[in-house]
C-alpha positions as CSV (number, residue, x, y, z in Angstrom):
1,M,0.0,0.0,0.0
2,P,1.5,3.4,-1.0
3,D,2.1,6.3,1.4
4,G,-1.0,7.9,2.7
5,G,-2.9,4.6,2.9
6,R,-4.0,4.7,-0.7
7,L,-4.3,1.4,-2.4
8,A,-2.9,1.3,-6.0
9,A,-5.1,-1.0,-8.1
10,V,-2.4,-1.0,-10.8
11,D,1.1,-0.3,-9.7
12,G,4.4,-0.3,-11.6
13,V,3.0,-2.2,-14.6
14,S,5.1,-1.9,-17.7
15,L,4.2,-3.8,-20.8
16,E,4.1,-3.5,-24.6
17,I,1.4,-5.1,-26.8
18,A,2.1,-5.7,-30.5
19,A,-0.6,-4.6,-32.9
20,G,-2.7,-7.5,-34.3
21,T,-2.1,-9.8,-31.4
22,A,-4.4,-11.4,-28.8
23,V,-3.1,-11.0,-25.2
24,S,-4.7,-12.4,-22.1
25,L,-4.6,-10.9,-18.6
26,T,-5.1,-13.5,-15.9
27,G,-5.0,-13.4,-12.2
28,P,-7.3,-13.6,-9.1
29,S,-10.2,-11.3,-8.5
30,G,-8.9,-7.9,-7.3
31,S,-5.6,-8.3,-9.0
32,G,-6.0,-5.3,-11.2
33,K,-7.1,-6.9,-14.5
34,S,-10.2,-4.8,-15.0
35,T,-8.6,-1.6,-13.8
36,L,-5.8,-2.0,-16.3
37,L,-8.3,-2.5,-19.1
38,H,-10.2,0.5,-17.9
39,L,-7.0,2.6,-18.0
40,I,-6.1,1.4,-21.5
41,G,-9.7,2.2,-22.6
42,A,-9.6,5.6,-20.9
43,I,-12.6,4.7,-18.8
44,E,-10.4,5.6,-15.8
45,R,-7.5,8.1,-15.8
46,L,-3.9,7.5,-14.6
47,D,-2.6,9.0,-11.4
48,S,1.0,8.7,-12.7
49,G,2.9,7.0,-15.5
50,S,1.8,7.0,-19.2
51,I,-0.1,4.8,-21.6
52,M,0.7,5.1,-25.3
53,V,-1.8,3.7,-27.8
54,A,-0.9,4.1,-31.5
55,G,1.4,7.0,-30.7
56,Q,-1.1,8.8,-28.4
57,D,-0.2,9.5,-24.8
58,L,-3.6,9.1,-23.1
59,G,-2.5,11.1,-20.1
60,K,-2.0,14.2,-22.2
61,L,-5.3,14.1,-24.0
62,S,-8.0,16.7,-23.2
63,R,-11.5,15.6,-22.2
64,N,-12.6,15.9,-25.8
65,G,-9.5,14.1,-27.0
66,L,-10.3,11.2,-24.6
67,A,-13.9,11.1,-25.9
68,D,-12.6,10.9,-29.4
69,Y,-10.1,8.2,-28.4
70,R,-12.8,6.1,-26.8
71,R,-14.7,6.0,-30.0
72,T,-11.7,4.3,-31.7
73,I,-11.7,1.3,-29.4
74,G,-14.2,-1.5,-28.6
75,F,-15.0,-2.6,-25.1
76,V,-16.8,-5.9,-24.3
77,F,-18.0,-6.3,-20.7
78,Q,-18.9,-9.4,-18.7
79,R,-22.5,-8.3,-18.1
80,F,-23.3,-7.3,-21.7
81,H,-24.8,-3.9,-20.8
82,L,-27.4,-4.0,-23.5
83,L,-30.3,-1.5,-23.4
84,P,-33.4,-3.6,-22.7
85,A,-35.9,-1.5,-24.6
86,L,-33.8,-1.6,-27.9
87,T,-33.6,-4.4,-30.5
88,A,-30.3,-6.1,-31.2
89,L,-29.8,-3.9,-34.2
90,D,-30.5,-0.7,-32.3
91,N,-28.2,-1.8,-29.5
92,V,-25.4,-2.2,-32.0
93,I,-26.1,1.3,-33.4
94,A,-26.4,3.0,-30.0
95,P,-22.7,4.0,-29.6
96,V,-22.7,6.0,-32.8
97,L,-26.3,7.2,-32.9
98,P,-25.5,10.8,-31.8
99,F,-22.5,11.1,-34.2
100,R,-22.0,11.6,-37.9
101,T,-20.3,8.6,-39.5
102,G,-18.8,7.9,-42.9
103,F,-20.9,4.7,-43.2
104,D,-24.6,3.8,-43.1
105,K,-25.2,2.9,-39.5
106,R,-28.0,0.4,-40.0
107,E,-26.2,-1.3,-42.8
108,R,-23.1,-1.6,-40.8
109,A,-25.0,-2.9,-37.8
110,R,-26.7,-5.6,-39.9
111,E,-23.3,-6.6,-41.3
112,L,-21.8,-7.0,-37.8
113,L,-24.8,-9.0,-36.6
114,K,-24.2,-11.3,-39.6
115,V,-20.5,-11.5,-38.6
116,V,-21.5,-12.7,-35.1
117,G,-24.1,-15.1,-36.4
118,L,-27.2,-13.2,-35.5
119,E,-28.4,-11.9,-38.8
120,D,-31.9,-13.4,-38.2
121,R,-32.2,-11.8,-34.7
122,C,-31.9,-8.1,-35.7
123,D,-35.3,-7.2,-34.3
124,A,-35.1,-9.3,-31.1
125,L,-35.1,-7.6,-27.7
126,P,-32.3,-8.6,-25.3
127,S,-34.8,-10.4,-23.1
128,H,-35.5,-12.8,-26.0
129,L,-31.9,-13.6,-26.5
130,S,-29.8,-16.2,-24.7
131,G,-26.7,-15.1,-22.7
132,G,-24.4,-16.2,-25.5
133,Q,-26.4,-14.3,-28.1
134,Q,-26.5,-11.2,-25.9
135,Q,-22.7,-11.3,-25.7
136,R,-22.5,-11.6,-29.5
137,V,-24.6,-8.5,-29.8
138,A,-22.2,-6.8,-27.3
139,I,-19.3,-7.7,-29.5
140,A,-21.0,-6.4,-32.6
141,R,-21.7,-3.2,-30.8
142,A,-18.0,-2.9,-29.8
143,L,-17.1,-3.2,-33.5
144,I,-19.4,-0.5,-34.8
145,N,-16.6,2.0,-35.2
146,R,-14.2,-0.5,-36.8
147,P,-11.8,-0.4,-33.8
148,R,-8.2,-1.6,-34.1
149,L,-8.2,-2.3,-30.4
150,L,-10.7,-4.5,-28.7
151,L,-10.8,-4.8,-24.9
152,A,-12.7,-7.7,-23.4
153,D,-13.3,-7.9,-19.6
154,E,-14.3,-11.4,-18.6
155,P,-16.4,-11.8,-21.8
156,T,-17.2,-15.4,-21.0
157,G,-17.8,-15.0,-17.3
158,N,-21.6,-15.3,-17.5
159,L,-21.6,-18.0,-20.1
160,D,-21.5,-21.8,-20.1
161,S,-18.4,-23.5,-21.5
162,R,-19.9,-24.1,-25.0
163,N,-21.0,-20.5,-25.5
164,G,-17.8,-19.2,-23.8
165,A,-15.7,-21.2,-26.3
166,A,-17.7,-19.8,-29.2
167,I,-17.1,-16.2,-28.0
168,V,-13.4,-16.8,-27.7
169,D,-13.4,-18.3,-31.3
170,L,-15.1,-15.1,-32.4
171,L,-12.7,-12.8,-30.7
172,L,-9.7,-14.6,-32.2
173,T,-11.3,-14.6,-35.7
174,L,-11.6,-10.8,-35.4
175,R,-7.9,-10.7,-34.6
176,D,-7.1,-12.8,-37.7
177,E,-9.6,-11.3,-40.2
178,H,-9.6,-7.7,-39.1
179,E,-6.0,-7.4,-37.8
180,A,-7.5,-6.1,-34.5
181,T,-5.5,-6.1,-31.3
182,V,-7.4,-8.0,-28.6
183,V,-6.8,-7.9,-24.9
184,I,-8.9,-10.3,-22.8
185,A,-9.1,-10.2,-19.0
186,T,-10.1,-13.7,-17.9
187,H,-10.0,-16.2,-15.1
188,D,-10.0,-19.1,-17.6
189,P,-6.5,-20.6,-18.3
190,G,-7.9,-22.3,-21.4
191,I,-8.5,-18.8,-22.9
192,A,-5.0,-17.7,-22.0
193,E,-3.5,-20.7,-23.7
194,R,-5.2,-19.7,-27.0
195,C,-3.8,-16.2,-27.0
196,D,-0.6,-15.0,-28.6
197,A,0.8,-13.9,-25.2
198,A,-0.4,-14.4,-21.6
199,L,0.2,-11.9,-18.8
200,R,-0.6,-12.6,-15.1
201,M,-1.4,-10.0,-12.5
202,R,-1.3,-10.1,-8.8
203,D,-1.8,-7.2,-6.4
204,G,-1.8,-4.7,-9.1
205,R,1.4,-5.8,-10.7
206,L,2.5,-8.2,-13.4
207,S,3.8,-11.4,-11.9
């Protein structure tokens, strides 16, 4: 614990992730995996140190700059976070709805739902989808801005083994076919084995 009694959720972590690779973050609950993803995704801000993504120092970006950066990455959460009153298609569109884009939003959303195997469920509400299907919608939503960096925080944590394996297959296919960099926080050693590199965290540090 640092001076002043403050607990550092991530402390002294130094790493480099090659573009176009899949990297796993493993470790016990409370080890700092989610916090590290939140820092890379600019959901939380650094107290010290620096994070460089594609030449950008996140610590030096303005509030507007951070908002612009967040729109260039995809984030997949364990609990899906779909909007219950929106269809699968509209959930995928939701992140870009307020913004002008260089593509047709509905057409892009339909293409992504086809990529994740849900082209026939565009009009379904989340309550009418299984857990695995909801996570696929969440992945399609994370891809709506064509991100080169995809952050996944325990993406299989609420799924059975069959659906979890299918989600990992999908994430690794996105790495291969779209040259995306994928960082997956997970408790599952089987997922770590399938990634290009595996990092383990403990007490906020890489171990």
